[in-house]
C-alpha positions in Angstrom: -76.2 -136.5 -118.0 -79.4 -138.5 -117.4 -80.3 -141.9 -118.7 -83.6 -143.2 -120.1 -85.1 -145.4 -117.4 -88.1 -146.7 -119.3 -90.5 -146.3 -122.3 -94.1 -147.3 -122.4 -97.2 -146.6 -124.6 -100.9 -146.8 -124.3 -101.1 -150.0 -126.4 -99.0 -152.1 -124.0 -95.9 -152.5 -126.2 -92.6 -153.5 -124.6 -89.7 -151.2 -125.4 -86.0 -152.1 -125.3 -82.8 -150.0 -125.6 -81.1 -150.8 -128.9 -78.0 -152.4 -127.5 -75.7 -149.8 -126.1 -77.3 -147.0 -128.2 -76.9 -144.3 -125.6 -74.4 -141.7 -126.8 -73.2 -138.8 -124.6 -71.5 -135.5 -125.2 -70.2 -135.0 -121.7 -68.8 -131.5 -122.2 -72.1 -130.2 -123.5 -74.2 -132.3 -121.0 -76.2 -133.9 -123.8 -77.2 -137.4 -124.8 -79.1 -139.4 -127.4 -80.6 -142.8 -127.2 -82.5 -145.2 -129.4 -85.2 -147.6 -128.1 -87.4 -150.0 -130.1 -90.5 -152.2 -129.8 -90.6 -155.4 -131.8 -93.8 -156.9 -133.3 -95.7 -153.9 -131.9 -99.4 -153.9 -131.2 -101.4 -151.3 -133.2 -103.3 -148.5 -131.6 -100.6 -146.6 -129.7 -101.3 -142.9 -129.6 -98.9 -141.8 -126.9 -95.5 -142.8 -125.7 -94.2 -142.0 -122.2 -90.4 -141.7 -121.7 -89.1 -141.7 -118.1 -85.7 -140.2 -117.6 -83.5 -140.9 -114.5 -83.7 -137.2 -113.6 -85.7 -134.1 -114.7 -84.6 -133.1 -118.2 -85.7 -131.1 -121.2 -85.6 -133.0 -124.4 -87.5 -134.3 -127.5 -88.3 -137.6 -129.1 -89.1 -138.9 -132.6 -91.1 -142.0 -133.3 -90.5 -144.2 -136.3 -92.8 -147.0 -137.4 -91.6 -149.5 -140.1 -93.3 -152.5 -141.6 -91.4 -155.6 -142.9 -89.0 -155.8 -140.0 -88.0 -159.1 -138.3 -90.7 -159.7 -135.7 -88.7 -161.8 -133.3 -85.2 -160.2 -133.3 -85.1 -157.0 -135.4 -82.0 -155.4 -133.8 -78.9 -155.9 -135.9 -76.0 -153.5 -135.3 -75.4 -150.5 -132.9 -72.7 -147.8 -133.0 -72.2 -144.8 -130.7 -69.9 -141.8 -130.9 -69.3 -140.1 -127.5 -67.9 -136.6 -126.9 -66.7 -136.1 -130.5 -64.4 -133.2 -131.3 -65.9 -129.9 -132.6 -66.7 -129.9 -136.3 -69.2 -128.5 -138.8 -69.7 -132.0 -140.4 -70.6 -134.4 -137.7 -70.8 -138.1 -138.6 -73.8 -140.2 -137.5 -71.4 -143.1 -137.4 -71.4 -145.9 -139.9 -72.8 -149.4 -139.1 -72.2 -152.5 -141.1 -75.6 -154.1 -141.5 -75.7 -157.8 -141.8 -78.8 -157.8 -144.1 -81.3 -155.5 -145.7 -83.6 -153.5 -143.5 -83.5 -150.0 -142.1 -80.8 -147.9 -140.5 -81.7 -145.0 -138.1 -79.3 -142.3 -137.1 -79.5 -139.6 -134.3 -77.0 -136.9 -133.7 -77.0 -134.2 -130.9 -74.7 -131.3 -131.9 -73.2 -128.7 -129.7 -73.7 -126.3 -132.6 -76.9 -125.4 -134.5 -78.2 -128.1 -136.7 -78.6 -127.4 -140.5 -79.6 -131.0 -141.6 -78.0 -133.7 -143.7 -75.1 -133.0 -146.0 -76.1 -132.8 -149.7 -75.8 -136.1 -151.5 -76.2 -138.2 -148.3 -78.7 -141.0 -149.0 -80.4 -140.8 -145.6 -83.8 -139.1 -145.3 -84.0 -136.3 -142.6 -87.1 -137.0 -140.5 -86.8 -134.3 -137.9 -84.5 -131.5 -136.6 -86.7 -131.0 -133.5 -84.9 -129.4 -130.5 -81.7 -129.0 -132.6 -81.3 -132.8 -132.8 -81.0 -134.6 -136.2 -83.1 -137.8 -136.7 -82.8 -139.7 -140.0 -83.4 -143.1 -141.6 -82.3 -145.1 -144.6 -84.0 -148.2 -146.1 -81.2 -150.5 -147.1 -81.7 -153.4 -149.7 -78.8 -155.5 -148.6 -75.9 -156.0 -146.2 -73.4 -153.1 -146.3 -71.9 -150.2 -144.4 -74.2 -147.1 -144.0 -73.8 -143.8 -142.1 -75.5 -140.4 -142.1 -73.4 -137.2 -142.5 -74.8 -134.0 -141.0 -74.1 -130.2 -141.3 -74.0 -128.0 -138.3 -72.3 -124.9 -137.0 -69.0 -125.7 -135.2 -69.4 -127.7 -132.0 -68.8 -131.0 -130.3 -71.4 -133.8 -130.7 -72.6 -137.3 -129.9 -74.3 -139.7 -132.2 -76.0 -143.1 -132.3 -76.7 -145.3 -135.3 -78.7 -148.6 -135.3 -79.6 -151.0 -138.0 -82.7 -153.3 -137.9 -83.2 -156.4 -140.0 -85.9 -157.1 -142.5 -88.1 -160.2 -141.8 -86.8 -163.4 -143.3 -88.2 -163.8 -146.7 -89.2 -160.2 -147.0 -88.6 -158.9 -150.5 -85.9 -156.2 -150.6 -88.4 -154.3 -152.8 -90.7 -154.0 -149.9 -88.1 -152.0 -148.1 -87.3 -149.8 -151.1 -88.3 -146.2 -150.6 -89.9 -146.2 -154.1 -92.1 -149.2 -153.4 -94.9 -147.1 -152.1 -97.5 -149.9 -151.7 -94.9 -152.4 -150.3 -95.8 -155.1 -152.8 -92.2 -156.0 -153.5 -92.1 -154.5 -157.0 -91.3 -151.1 -158.4 -93.9 -150.6 -161.1 -96.6 -148.4 -162.6 -98.7 -148.6 -159.4 -95.9 -146.9 -157.5 -95.7 -144.2 -160.2 -99.4 -143.5 -159.8 -99.1 -143.3 -156.0 -96.1 -140.9 -156.3 -98.1 -138.3 -158.2 -97.9 -135.0 -156.3 -95.6 -136.7 -153.7 -92.2 -135.2 -152.9 -89.9 -138.3 -152.7 -87.0 -136.1 -151.4 -83.7 -137.9 -150.9 -85.1 -141.4 -151.2 -82.5 -142.2 -153.8 -84.8 -144.6 -155.7 -84.5 -145.8 -159.3 -86.9 -147.7 -161.4 -87.4 -148.7 -165.1 
């Protein structure tokens, strides 16, 4: 099973593996990994991923504002070579503060998506892999739960911290203009927008 040797982009950002975020399903010969760039420069239009050996795969890129610029990485959890199931867990991390949690799972079976009622937002099912994220307002334990056909799997979940002094409202999925408040402006911005599973509440 190959590793990710490096990641670069055309804006000159520096990428780092999110702790020990590489998770492997040895029996299926599959792996997932999460890398990040902190305080990134704008203008990147392409990302180059270099594996340790030729491989067929896919990538999803997230971009979040309001993250800690100096040390955003918080917690990392990996699940390797998990038993066959139709309800694979992304693995739950205990975040030390508000911020964002991202979860990736590579199933041996076919991917259906997130289980109903799970608060995470499904971002992609590209290449049969599930990518999802959840904006979290405070410290706590958070994990994605997926639905697949029966098969083994591997998963990686990582939490990133909000910048010190960032209002938790700015990380709320309903704060569409990120001004730290859920108000009539956000209602106006949400017209004709499908908020999906953002699990937001407002007066």
